[in-house]
C-alpha positions in Angstrom: 109.4 54.3 147.8 105.7 54.2 148.7 104.7 51.6 151.3 101.3 49.9 151.7 99.8 51.2 154.9 96.5 49.5 154.6 95.6 46.3 152.7 92.0 45.4 152.1 91.5 41.8 150.8 88.2 40.3 149.6 86.0 41.8 152.3 82.3 41.2 152.6 80.2 43.1 155.0 76.9 44.8 155.6 74.1 45.4 158.2 71.9 42.6 159.5 71.1 40.5 156.5 71.8 43.1 153.9 75.2 42.9 152.1 76.7 46.3 151.3 80.2 45.4 150.2 80.9 42.4 148.1 84.4 41.0 147.6 86.1 44.4 147.9 89.9 44.7 147.7 92.1 47.8 147.8 95.6 48.8 148.9 96.3 52.2 150.3 99.8 53.4 149.9 101.7 56.1 151.9 101.6 58.7 149.1 98.0 58.0 147.8 95.3 60.5 147.3 92.3 58.4 146.5 88.9 59.9 145.6 86.0 57.5 146.4 82.9 57.9 144.4 79.6 56.0 143.9 75.9 56.3 144.4 74.1 56.8 147.7 73.9 53.5 149.5 76.7 52.0 147.4 78.9 51.4 150.4 81.4 54.3 150.4 80.9 55.1 154.1 80.7 51.4 155.0 84.1 51.0 153.4 85.5 53.7 155.6 83.9 52.4 158.8 85.3 48.9 158.0 88.8 50.4 157.8 88.2 52.1 161.1 86.9 48.9 162.7 83.4 50.2 163.5 81.7 47.8 161.1 82.7 44.1 161.6 83.6 42.1 158.5 81.6 39.1 157.5 84.7 37.7 155.7 88.0 38.8 154.2 90.6 40.8 156.0 91.9 44.4 156.5 95.6 44.7 157.5 96.7 47.9 159.1 100.5 48.6 158.9 100.0 51.7 160.9 98.5 52.3 164.3 94.8 53.3 164.6 95.9 56.5 166.3 97.8 57.3 163.1 94.5 57.6 161.2 92.7 60.9 161.1 89.0 60.8 160.4 86.5 63.5 159.4 83.0 62.0 159.4 80.2 63.4 157.1 78.2 64.3 160.2 79.5 65.0 163.6 78.2 63.7 166.9 79.4 66.5 169.1 76.8 67.7 171.6 76.6 71.5 171.0 75.3 72.0 174.5 78.6 70.6 175.9 80.7 73.5 177.4 83.8 73.2 175.2 85.5 75.8 172.9 86.9 75.3 169.4 90.5 75.1 170.6 89.6 72.2 173.0 87.8 70.4 170.2 91.0 70.6 168.1 93.2 69.5 170.9 91.0 66.5 171.7 92.5 64.9 168.6 95.6 64.2 170.7 93.7 62.1 173.3 94.6 58.9 171.5 98.3 59.7 171.9 98.2 61.4 175.3 95.3 59.8 177.0 92.2 61.7 178.3 93.6 63.2 181.4 97.1 64.3 180.3 97.8 68.0 180.2 98.4 69.7 176.8 101.8 71.3 176.4 102.4 74.8 175.0 103.5 73.3 171.6 100.3 71.3 171.4 98.3 74.6 171.8 100.6 76.3 169.3 99.9 73.5 166.8 96.2 73.7 167.3 96.3 77.5 166.7 98.3 77.0 163.5 95.8 74.5 162.2 92.9 76.9 163.1 94.7 79.6 161.1 95.1 77.3 158.1 91.4 76.4 158.3 90.3 80.0 158.6 88.9 79.7 162.1 91.6 81.3 164.2 89.2 84.1 165.1 86.8 81.7 166.8 89.5 79.6 168.6 88.0 80.4 172.0 84.3 80.4 170.8 81.9 77.8 172.4 80.9 75.1 169.9 77.3 75.8 170.6 77.6 79.0 168.6 79.3 77.6 165.5 77.8 77.1 162.1 77.9 73.7 160.4 80.8 74.8 158.3 82.8 76.2 161.2 82.3 73.0 163.1 83.4 70.9 160.1 86.6 72.9 159.9 87.3 72.5 163.7 86.8 68.7 163.3 89.2 68.6 160.3 91.8 70.4 162.5 91.1 67.8 165.2 91.8 65.0 162.6 95.1 66.6 161.6 96.6 67.6 164.9 98.0 64.1 165.6 99.9 64.3 162.2 98.2 61.1 160.9 99.7 58.9 158.2 96.3 58.4 156.7 93.6 61.1 156.6 90.0 59.8 155.8 87.4 62.4 154.8 83.7 61.6 154.3 82.2 64.3 152.1 84.4 67.1 153.6 82.6 69.8 151.5 79.2 69.0 152.9 79.0 72.0 155.3 81.9 74.1 153.9 81.0 77.3 152.1 82.1 77.6 148.4 84.7 80.3 149.3 86.7 77.9 151.5 86.0 74.8 149.5 88.8 75.4 146.9 91.2 76.4 149.7 90.3 73.1 151.4 91.3 71.1 148.3 94.5 73.1 147.9 95.3 72.4 151.5 94.6 68.7 151.1 96.9 68.6 148.1 99.7 70.1 150.2 99.0 67.7 153.1 99.2 64.8 150.7 103.0 65.4 150.5 103.3 64.0 154.0 100.3 61.7 154.4 97.9 59.4 152.4 94.4 60.7 151.9 91.2 58.8 151.2 88.3 61.1 150.4 84.7 60.3 149.7 82.9 62.8 147.5 79.9 63.0 145.2 81.5 65.9 143.3 83.8 64.1 140.9 84.3 67.3 138.8 85.9 69.1 141.7 88.0 66.4 143.3 89.4 65.1 140.0 91.8 68.0 139.9 93.2 67.1 143.3 93.1 63.3 143.7 95.6 61.0 142.1 93.4 57.9 141.6 89.7 57.1 141.8 87.8 54.2 143.5 84.2 53.7 142.4 82.2 51.9 145.1 78.8 50.4 144.4 78.7 47.2 146.4 81.9 46.2 144.5 85.0 48.4 144.1 86.5 49.3 140.8 89.9 51.1 141.1 91.2 53.5 138.5 95.0 54.3 138.6 94.5 57.8 137.4 92.1 60.7 138.0 90.7 60.4 134.5 87.5 58.3 134.2 85.1 58.0 131.2 81.3 58.1 131.2 81.4 54.6 129.6 83.4 53.3 132.5 81.0 54.8 135.0 78.1 53.2 133.2 79.8 49.9 133.1 80.5 49.9 136.8 77.0 51.1 137.6 78.2 54.4 139.1 75.5 56.9 138.2 77.7 60.0 138.6 76.8 63.0 136.4 79.9 64.3 134.6 79.7 67.9 133.4 83.3 68.5 132.6 84.2 68.0 128.8 87.1 68.6 126.5 90.7 69.5 127.1 90.8 70.8 130.7 93.5 70.1 133.3 93.0 66.7 134.8 90.0 66.1 132.5 87.3 63.8 133.9 85.6 62.8 130.6 87.8 61.6 127.8 88.1 64.0 124.9 85.4 63.5 122.2 84.9 64.9 118.7 81.6 66.8 119.0 
């Protein structure tokens, strides 16, 4: 039976005097795979940062029924200093610091787990490569492995396909669908056509949040909720995004 791992109730928040999220509520359950869509500036990333505690709430509450260390997070942009002398393997292993502490030694099974994740992400050949020599896509994959190595109960992804090449992108979504068997996933994406075949439900965020308990959403609904997402998928396709129409 799915359990509620995070409960968001009537939150209001923003930056300085500008309100970004207005009366937003959402429950995230242990088996969820939620796709978060909405316009730029609509509050998608602010919602994620509120869950992570990096954006203070003006009002409302967020209840975590899991530890913060049980949340894996892949930001849209990374703040790793590429001049820092660290290799890909160490970046991945750094995801264990919340559990082990900064100065504790990594065990052989920790290193094996990091290597397995690198293999799944297609970066095993650069496991010992300095991060200063990585492409944006390679770095994104390393950071995804870092988010996963602690075996989180919730994985939060902010535009994971931003720097990923198209060849790996579909493998990424297949991988996420497999990961969803053991963890909840909350994924921000502008590409509704792609994520609709993988996510189970959709949350449209544009200051307010409108939750759809399926991965099907009509153009009329998007217009009503002021979510200006362009839908290009039509007709009878698997997990169709736009409802079937006659013409």
